N, C-alpha and C positions, 0 to 999 in steps of 0.2 A: 509488608510495610508499604504504604502508598508513596509514590513519588511523582513529581510533575515531569512531563516530557516537554522539552524545548525543541521546537521545529522551526528552522529557518529555511525559506524557499528563495531561490535565486532564479528570476525569470525576466525575460524581456517583455512579457505580457502579464503583469501582476494583476490586472483587473479581472482576469479569468477566474481568480480564486474567490472573489468577493461573495458571490451568492452561495457558493458551496459551503463556506465556513460560517454563513449566517443562518443555517437551517439545521434542524433535526439534532442528531447525536453530537455532531462536532460543536454546534452552538452551545449545547448544554455542558459539554466538557470544558469549553472555554469559560463559560460563566462560573463554573465550579472551581476554576483555577487548577484543574487537573492537567491541563495542557496549555502551552503558550505557543502561538503561531505568528510568525512575522513573514511578510512577503517583501523581498528586496527587489527593486527595479534594477535589472542588470545595466540599464542605460545610465544609471547614476554613477557607475564606476568606469565610465569611458573618459578618455582624455581629450577627445576632439569636440569641437563645438556642435557638430551634427549628431552627436551621441550615437554613433554607429557601433553596432555590436557584431557586424558580419563583414566579410570581404570575399573577393574572388579566390578560388582555390589555386594554390600553386600546382603547376602541371596541367592546368586546364580542366574542363569538365563542366557539367551543368550545375546551376544553383549557386548558393552562397554558403560559406562556412563561418561559423561563429568564432570570433576572435578570442584568443586566450587571455589577454590582459584583463578584461572586465571580470572574468570568473575568478582569477587569482586575487585581484584586488578586493572583490566582494567577500571571499572566504577569509582573507586576511583581516578585513574590517570586522566581520562577525566574530572571529575568534578573539580579537582584541577587546570587543565589547563584553563578551561573556566570560572571558578568562579561561583558565584551563579546566576542562571537565574530563574525568577519567574515562567516560564512556561516550565520547564524542565521535561522530563518523561523518565523512563527506560522501554522499551518494549521488551518482550521476544516473539519471533515468535514460536508458538507452536500449534500443532493440538488440544491441550486441551483448547486453548484460546477462547475468544469471537470471533464470526464470523465477519470478516471485511465487513463493509457496507459503503455506501457513506456517511451516517451520521457520522460514526466513522472517516472516512477520513477527513471530514470537521473539525471535532473537533481537530484532530491531526495537521492539516495544520495551525491551529492558534497558535500552540506552537512555542517557540523560539528555543528550543534545544531538540533533540530527541536522545536517545541512544538506538540502536537496537541490541539485543543479538541474535545471531544465534546458535541454538543447532545443534547437529549432532549425528550420531550413534543411540544408544537406547534412547537418551534424555539427559537431564541435571540433575545434583544433585538437589534434591528437595529443598535444602536450597537456591539455586539461585531463584527458583520460589517463595518461601515463604518469603524470607527476602531481596532480591535484586530487582527483577522485580516489577514494580508498576502496570504493566498491561501485560496480555497475549493476543496475537492476532493470530487467525487462518485464513487462506485464503480459507478454504474449508474442507469438511468432507472427506479427503483422506490423505494418508501418502506420504511424500516426503523424500528424503535422508537427507536433512538438512534444516536449516532455511534460507539459502542464497536466494533461489528462492522466497520464500514468502516475504523476506525483500525487494527484488527488486520490487515486485508487490506493496507493501505498499509505497515505496519511489516514484515510478512512479505516483501512484494515488495522493499522497500528493503534489508532485511538480506541478502537473497540476493546483492545486488550489492556488498556491502562486501568489499573485498579480503581474502582469507584465509578467508572463510566457506565458499565453494564453489570447486571447481576451475574454471579458465578454460575448459576443454573442455566442461564441463557447461553453462556459461552460453552458450557460443557456439552450441550446437545446440538450444536451447530455442525454444518458440514465441515469435514476435515479435522474436527476436534479430536476424533478417535482414529483418524487416518482414512475414513470412508465418508461417503456422502450422507446427508441427513435423511432420515425416514420421512414418508409422506405426512403432511399436516392437514387437519380438517378443523372447521369451526361451524357455527350455526349458519344456515339452517341444517338440520339433520338430513332432510330430503330436499332436493332441488331439481325440478323438472326430470324426475326419474333417476337422478343420480344420488345414490345413498352413501352415507358415511359408513365405513366398515363396522359391523356389529360389535366387534371386540373392543373398539375404542369407547363405546358407551356402556360396556358391561360392568365397569367398576372393579374388574379383576386386574389389579396392577401387575401381577406376575405375567398374565397372558398379554397384557398391553406391552410390557417391556420386551417380551419374546417376539411379538408381532413386529414391533418397531425395528428390532435388531435384524430380523429376517428380511424385512423390506428394505432396510438400509443396505444390506449386503446385495440384494437383488438389483437395486438401483445402481449401486457402484459397479457391479458386474456388467450391467447393460451399458452404462454411460462412460465409466472410467475404470475399466478392468485393471489398468496398470497400477492403480492405487492399492489393490489387493496384494499385488506382488510386493510393493513397497512395505505394506504393513507386515507381511509375512517375513520379509528380510529383517525388518526392525525387531520383530519378536525373536527371531533366531539369534540376533546379535546380543539381545538383552538376557 
């Protein structure tokens, strides 16, 4: 059964999301009403006339830390506007969070309401992490300027799985759909500057094609992400 996904983003730099949500798959999902996205300016939830969302860290140190009050007030406002949703979740994008995987994306895509908090500068006040965020998610073991780009990655991955956005066949044959990387893909021209498309792919023998694709998907996974094969084996043993 199709369901709409409501995504609220809380950011001190809301303009960063404008072009991303106005193009390609996300734009089509919005137009179809399959997803609703709002971007809240964190500065609208400050209490001082300078609309400051950061301050110096207690104990000293470089950089600025994002204040707790705007985040708490923003989440309180959003929840009051949307009412109670059984599958609502507050997610903080953070390099200290759980690494984003396809399994996690699938879990989140089943939620009805997501509030995504975007940190910046040297990070957020620990009280936001401890008492407000219900989950922390990282997109990789590297540091970015803020949580806006990771939020875009999460949203793109989630929207792909919303029923009606993409065809089921497209989703079934993507990387990680079966726990391994996707097989090599080719299109026209069949020959290009001495580089040929593998003969099996133009043979019309669907059995051989399926076998070739599975073999090369495993080879690619073994070469580039061997740990995925271990996870797949463990999962099969548990089931």
